[in-house]
C-alpha angles and dihedrals in degrees: 000000000000121000123200123197119193128198136176105079110170155151113234135173122245110280092027131119137236135176124213123198131205118194116196124209095227144023099278107129095100095052104030129068104237120204150159123232132179136205119201123194110274094009137092121260111267137194114253097183143313142203111233122216091261090054099254116134128220124199133192112252090242093064103033111128092016106059129049133187124210138161141209108214093191090059096036086231132136124198137205113202111196120193133177090020119201131202089251089063088069107120146107107280121213132196115220134196114191116190099159094113089064095039096266131121136268111248135189135198121231093260130246127226119238117186123186111194141133 
């Protein structure tokens, strides 16, 4: 069982920045695809970005150039740095750990609210 704990909930003005963290309960970064998703009110959940098993990182077109994902393997923690935030980035953000390709499970954090408003 993998547990994911997110932190970084916040209210930020347009153009501002915020960093979210996702701490995993075990050493899974090398065998799980780690990602960030978001769910805005009235919309479907969407992928923000993910770190593939080989280490490459994909981003949604809507956040390219503004968001970046990184991880600290020693701390079992993944980060989402969000810059130049826009009102349309307002959503609940979820950390995800997908181990199905290696026979593991698909796990979600509890979600953290990000609100971009003036």
